N, C-alpha and C positions, 0 to 999 in steps of 0.2 A: 258183695251185692251193692249196686248203687240205691241211694234212696229214690222212690218213685217220685216222677215228676208230673205234675197236673198243669192243666189250663182252667183258669178260673174265669167264667164269663165277666165280661165288663160292661153291666148293665144295671139300670136303675130300678131295683127289685127290692122289696121289704127285707129286713135283715134276718127274718126267721126263714127265707128261702136260701136253700143251699144247692150249689150245682157245681160241676167240674165234668172236665173230660181226662181222662188218663191219655199217656204217652207210652211209647213201648220202654220208656226209661224206667230202671228198677226191675224188680221180679227176678223169677228163678227159671224162666223157660229157656230151652236151648236150641241151638240148630237155627232151622227156618224161623222158629218162632221165639228167638232170643229176645229176652227181656221181660215185660209186663204183660203177656198174652191173658186175656181175661174170657177167651171164649172156648168152649168146652167141646165145640163141633167141627173144629178145623183139623184133628189130628195129632193136636198136642199130647203129651203125657198127661192124664186125668190128674195125676197127684200134683203136678205142677200148677195145673189150672187151680185146684183146691188152694194151694198154698199162694197163689197169686191173688186169689179173691179175699183170702185171709187178710192178706196185707192191705187190699183196697179197702177193706171194713175197717181195719186198725186205723190206717192213716187218715181217712176221712171222717172216722168215727160216726160210721153208719148206724142210723137206729135199728137196723135189721138187715135181712138179705134183700139185694135188689130184685125187682119183679123182672125176671130174665125173659126174653121174648124169644119164641121159635120164629125168626123172622122169614117172612115167604116173598119180600119184593112186592107186596100188594098194599091196600088201604084198610086193613081191619085195624080197629082200635078198640082197645079193652081198658077196662077200668083196673088200676093198679090195686094189687093186694098185697097183704103180708102172707106170702105163702112160698113154699119151696118148689112148687109145680110152674111149669112154663105154659105160655098160651101161643098158639099160631096168630101172631099178628104182628104189625110193624110200628105201632105207636100204643102208647098207655098213658093214662090220666088220673089224677086223683084230686078231690076235693078235702082230703083227711092228710093229717099230720102223721107221719109214721111211714106209709108205703113210699118205695123207691121206683122211680119210672127210671128206666134204663134202654138204652139201644146199643148196639154193638156195630162198628165200622171198620172200615180199611179201605177207604176211597169214598165210598158214599157218603151223604151229608147228613150229620146228626143235627136235628132240629130240637131246640128247647122253648117251651111256651110258658108263660106265667102272667096271671092275671094282675092287673096294677095294684090291687089290694093284698096280693099274696095269699089269696083263697082258694087257688086252682092251679095246677101245674101239670104240664105233660111233656113227653120226650117223641119224637117221631125219626123214623129211619127212612130217608130219602135218596134213593139212587134214581137211575133215569126211570125205571120201571115203577117205583114208587110216586113219581112226580106225575108219569103219564096215568097213573091210576087214581091221583089226587089224593095222596095219603095226607097232605097238609090240610086241605079242605075238611076231610073227613075228621081229622084231629080238632080243627077248630069248631065244628060242629058239635063236637061233644062238650064244649065249654057253654054252660047254661046262661051266659050273659052276652053281651055286645061283642063282637071282634074288634072293636076300637079300644076295647079296655086291656087288650092283650099286648104284652111284651115277647119279643122272639129274638133267640140268639141261634146265629149258624156257626156250627162248629167246624172243624178241620175236614176238608175234602179234596179230592183231586180237583187240579185247576184245569182251566181250558184247554191249555197248550198241550196237556199230556192225556186228553180224554177223548180220543177219535171214536166216533160211532158211525154206523153205516146207514143207508136209506130207511130199512125196516125200523130202526129206531126214530128216524124223522117222522115216518109215518105213525107211529104210535104216539108222539108227541102232538101231533095234530100242526096244522099250518100256523096257527096264529102263536103258539108257542115256540114253535121252531124258529119263527122269524124273530122272535127275542133272544133264544138260547142258543142257536145254532151259526157256526161261523166257517166258510170254506176251509178245508184242510190241505187241498192240493193234490189230493187223490180223488178221481171221479167216484161219485157214489158214497163220499164220507164226507164226515163233517165233524167240527170241533165243537163239544158241548158244554157250555157254561152253567154248570150245574146250579151253583149259588145265584146267578142271574134267574135262571128258571124259577128257584123257589122263591127269590123275593119277587118275582111277577105274579106267582101265585099267591103269595102272600098279600100283596098290594091289591089285587083282585077281590080277595076275601076280606078287604077292609082293615087289615093289620098294617099300620103305619110306623110302629115303634119296632125297628129292626136293628140288631148288632150282630158285629163278628163277621164271618165268611172270607177271612184273610188268610187263613192258613191252609197250606198244599200238602196234602199226603204223600203225593208221588215224590216231589223234590226234595222232601225233607226225610232221608233214610235214617238219619239218627233217632229222630224223635217219633216217627210214624210208620205204622206198617201200612203197606199198599199192595192190595191185589192186582191191580194192573201192572205195577212194577215187578211183583216178584211171585205173583201166583200163589205158591204155598207160602202162608204166613198167618200170623197173628191177628188179633182183633183189638183195637182200643174201645172203652166204655163211655159213654157220656151219660150222666146221670142228674137228677133233678129230685128235690124232695123239700118238704116242709118240716120244720121243728116245731114242737108244741111251745106256744107263747102266751 
C-alpha cells in the first residue's frame, strides 16, 4: 500500500490552522474505488472506508473525527461539532479549536475559508447546484466578522474543458453568472462550465479578495483524483480544515 498523498493549501494563514486535501493515492480500497476512498455512501466496502479514515486520522494527526456531512448539493451551513453524527448540509464552520470541517468531492469544488486572524474556519462543497444555491455566500454569512478579513482556497475540481452542462443548468445559474462562467461547447443547448471562475466571481461579489488555489483538475488526472464525470462509479477525496489549540 502506497503512502497517502495530500495537497496542502499554499495560502497565508496562521500556523495553528491546518488544512489538507486527500488524493486517491494510498489507502486500501479496491476496484472502482481503488486507493484512498473516504466516502461511506458510494458503494465501497464499509471496512475499507473505516480503515482509510483511520489512515487519514493517523497521517494528518487529526484531533478527532471529522464532522462528516450528508451533502445535498444545496446551501445549508452547519456549525461543526465533535460528534460522530452527520448533518444534511454542504458546508460547516467553527470558531473553536478541535472540530474538523470536511467536505467530500469527486469533481465538485471544495472551498476552504479562514479568517485572517485564524479564529474561524469553514469548508464548503460547491458543485453547480451549490453555486446556483449560493452556498458560498451562505458560508460567508456564518462568519461573524467582515468578509474582507477572509482568505479562501479553492481545491481540486473538474476543469472547464471537461464540464459540459445543458440549458437547464444555465437557467439555474442565472444570466449574470452564466455570462461569467459558461462558454460555448460546440453542441446546441450545451455549455462548458468554469466552476472555479463561477466560485471566484461569487466570492468577489461577497467581498472576499484573498483567493488561492483553483489549478488542479480532477477529470484530467486519473492517477491522483477520483472523478464522477469521468468514471461514474468512483470514490471521493476529502478536504479538511481545523484549528489547533495555541
